[in-house]
C-alpha positions as CSV (number, residue, x, y, z in Angstrom):
1,M,87.5,142.4,-25.3
2,I,89.8,141.7,-28.3
3,P,90.0,144.8,-30.6
4,E,91.0,142.7,-33.6
5,I,87.7,140.9,-33.7
6,I,85.4,143.8,-33.1
7,I,83.1,144.2,-36.1
8,P,81.6,147.7,-36.0
9,E,79.4,147.3,-39.0
10,M,78.2,143.7,-39.2
11,Q,76.6,142.4,-42.3
12,G,74.2,140.0,-40.6
13,K,70.6,141.0,-40.8
14,D,69.4,138.9,-37.9
15,R,70.8,137.2,-34.8
16,W,71.5,133.9,-36.6
17,Q,73.5,135.6,-39.3
18,A,75.3,137.7,-36.6
19,I,76.3,134.5,-34.8
20,E,77.7,133.0,-38.0
21,E,79.6,136.2,-38.7
22,L,81.1,136.4,-35.2
23,V,82.2,132.7,-35.2
24,H,83.8,133.2,-38.6
25,A,85.6,136.3,-37.3
26,L,87.0,134.3,-34.4
27,G,88.2,131.6,-36.9
28,D,89.7,134.1,-39.3
29,Q,91.7,135.7,-36.4
30,G,93.0,132.3,-35.3
31,R,91.1,132.4,-32.1
32,L,89.0,129.3,-32.9
33,D,90.0,126.1,-34.5
34,P,88.3,125.8,-37.9
35,A,87.2,122.3,-37.1
36,S,85.3,123.7,-34.1
37,R,83.3,126.3,-36.0
38,L,80.2,124.2,-36.6
39,G,80.1,122.9,-33.0
40,V,80.6,126.4,-31.6
41,T,77.9,127.9,-33.9
42,R,75.4,125.2,-32.8
43,A,76.2,125.7,-29.1
44,V,75.8,129.5,-29.4
45,R,72.5,129.1,-31.4
46,L,71.1,126.8,-28.7
47,R,72.1,129.2,-26.0
48,E,70.6,132.2,-27.9
49,A,67.4,130.2,-28.5
50,S,67.0,129.6,-24.7
51,S,67.6,133.3,-23.8
52,S,68.3,136.1,-26.2
53,T,71.2,138.5,-25.8
54,G,69.4,141.1,-27.9
55,I,68.5,144.4,-26.1
56,G,67.0,146.2,-29.1
57,R,68.1,148.5,-31.9
58,G,70.6,146.0,-33.2
59,A,72.5,145.7,-30.0
60,A,73.2,142.6,-27.9
61,L,75.1,141.8,-24.7
62,P,76.9,138.5,-24.6
63,H,76.3,136.2,-21.6
64,A,77.6,132.9,-20.4
């Protein structure tokens, strides 16, 4: 876990907005090449569509 990229109060209202917010946070912290943002966002969206990380009440657990 990287403390600098923890977002305790995310602005996203759904899982798709949350993915965008997290990918941008990685880029803003220099943990992700800006040129890769779109590809990473697409890959995460595809993975989320196949099996959700959501566990309810606005919480989710990442998985590989």
